Phi, psi and omega in degrees: 000160184293156181297324179297329175298315180295320180294319179294319180296317180293326180291318181290327179285329181285331174084006178238157184278119177244113187295322180295317179295315180295325179297317178292321179290321179296323181298318178289322177298320178298317180295320181290323181289329177280351181273145175300152184297324182289346180271350181278142180262177178295323177294325178296316179291328176295319177294316180297323179295320178288328182291317185289354174294345173289336184270126186298329182299326184267351186295319185279356182269153173286165182297322179297320178291321177297319178297325179294321176291319185291331180293337180251012182273148179224170180253146179229131180252129178237141174269166180300136180068011177278138182272125177284311173202158180255161176296135183094348177290156177297137178275098187247357184207159173246141189230151170226136182278120177265320177208154181091195181205158181220158175250139175261117186245132177246126177259114184294338180285345183241010179255135178273107181251128181276326183228164176290335179297321178296320178293319178296326178296318179295317181295319180295321176298322178294321178295317180297316179297319181293321180292326181284323187257342178224076182300135179087353181249119181271176179267134180292115182258018178289157181294348181272348180268113182240352181248135182226139172273115185253350181198150175241121181267125181243187184303135177074013171274146179244145181201169176101352182278337182295315181297325180287337183265353178283166181292318182285332180070038180235164180286140181260000179201170177255139181240125183234140179282127177280329180213182176299125191228146175235133187236151168265128186238136173233124184291162189301310184298314180294320180296315181292325177296315179295322181292319178295318178297317179294320180294320179297319178291322178294321178295323177298318178295320180295318179296318178296324179290316181298334176292342179265352179279125189298320186282351183242007184293337181273359180286154173273173185296322182295319179294321178292324178296322178295321179288329180300325179291346180256002183264126178250126182282132182232133178253133179227158176242180187302133176070012173289147181269116176276312177227131178258136180299141179074359172280162181293130181280108185239346189221158173243135187241137170249129182271115177273309179225150178096194183212142178231150179245146181259121185237131180246130177259122181256325177229188182300321184233021180248112180240133182236130177273120184275333182162188179227154175234140182234196185302132181090355179255183192209161174217156178107353180275340183299314183294320181293317182289331179263006177069031180267139179269342181236155183294135182276342180204170180261151177236119181237148179282125180254351177263166179305326176208163181210145176241123182232156172249124181260134179234131179298151183299322178293318177294326177297318178293319187285322186262320188264312184288348176289340178274119183295326180293313179297320180296321180292318179295320178294323180294323178296315179295323179293321178294320178296319178293323178296322178294324180289328183263007177294142182304323179295317178295319180295318179297320178295317179295319179294323178295316179297318179296321179294319179295318179295319178297319179294319179295318180296319179295322179293322178296316180294318180294328180280326184277334184297312179299320180295322179292324180289327180283339183290127182281138177292144180214163178260143176291146177302140182282128181270102183283348179291333177275325181234091182302137182244149178288354180292153184290338184279353184278133179289137180242144178254116182270144179250120183265147177289152180297139180272137182261135177250157179301332181289342181290333183284351181284337184294141179285146179270120182281147178293149181280146178295144180299328182281345182276142180262137181289145179230143183285328181225123180255137177281137179293147179285170182295331180287338180276344179283135180235135178257141182292134178251355182286142180298338183287340179276347183257125180279127183297146181259130180247137179291145179232162181287168181293322180294317180295320179295319180295317179296320179295318177296320180294316180297319179297318178295318178298322179296315180295322177297320180294318178297321179295318180296317180296322178294319179294321180294320180295317179295326178292318178295325180294320178294323179294000000 
């Protein structure tokens, strides 16, 4: 594989930005985007798929969806100060910055503003941008200044999709290249086709998930489809905060994959875990049902990763709480959670945990000295399993079968022609008899650990001596 593939792989695995590695990867990406689609190989698309993982727009997509976008992607080269498009132009493409940077400029004379608040929002964004990128330089607020830079697009930023999704289908701002820039471009028709295909598959996944949610299982398909349009997919990792206690309660969450834990803070350093929620469960309804404006507890991700669907509080009221069955089921869960987080219940649980911790510490403190004083010893050697030549080892004798006069009365059967006569026949296992009388069994007496260890040592020395004599005898025989 190409060297740039190895560099890109090492850069993505290391997790830090290496400009040299990215420069080599960008150079190959630039070459592939300027190449016609039919000239790209499977290895080229595999490299492009790994490269676009740097772009946030492609991170949430499956590999098949990314490949569909990449097959219709092309490259665009811009020179410094060149205008990509002006405000009001038709929104015909979606762009991603591969190298370089651009400025997003809004001209207030060409923007349709319904309220003064919208204009103040644009001006405030321009002030914030100016303070961050040009400290000490303010924004010209004279009546002759009508254009403001509200955003700077850098490498791996995506833009251009807002204009294609509006009713008018026109650009809402002007984009100018700050330096020599290279862009990934997807035309409007291809972008919308891929987006519709992705949305249809996403809606199918959402419908399948809503069928597993207990409070929504009785809904029909039409009601679930309306709710799917209000669900926003959110990705979280371990120990991320989904909801922070005392923050404004604005959303309702459905857990698709992973697990989250509910943590309540009662004092400065007292945290109590109320429970956990997993796939098919939800959080955020407690505050709405009890009329609270701020979160009553925190929600943190306890699994390595988690996938959640976020629904705005107004949409939650309008779509879910309008159903009396769903509202009743949510109220039952909210009452159960309220009982768990009640101060008396929490105090009782904390008292039980403190008593158990104290009891466990006392048991460990009492048992540790006794264990340290106990002298190590060896278990007595069981000679019945490993017979020893020493006189003290019990031996089990096997007696030959006893013949009675009545045995001679039996007739002797003729021998089979195929059988060969033998002068001495070994008795079968059924003919062997072991003594069952107590007088044949030597009683076993317990011995001390030192005596057992000495006995084991003498037996081992005896076996070693016998082995040496056998080896010496076999060597003399060979000679």
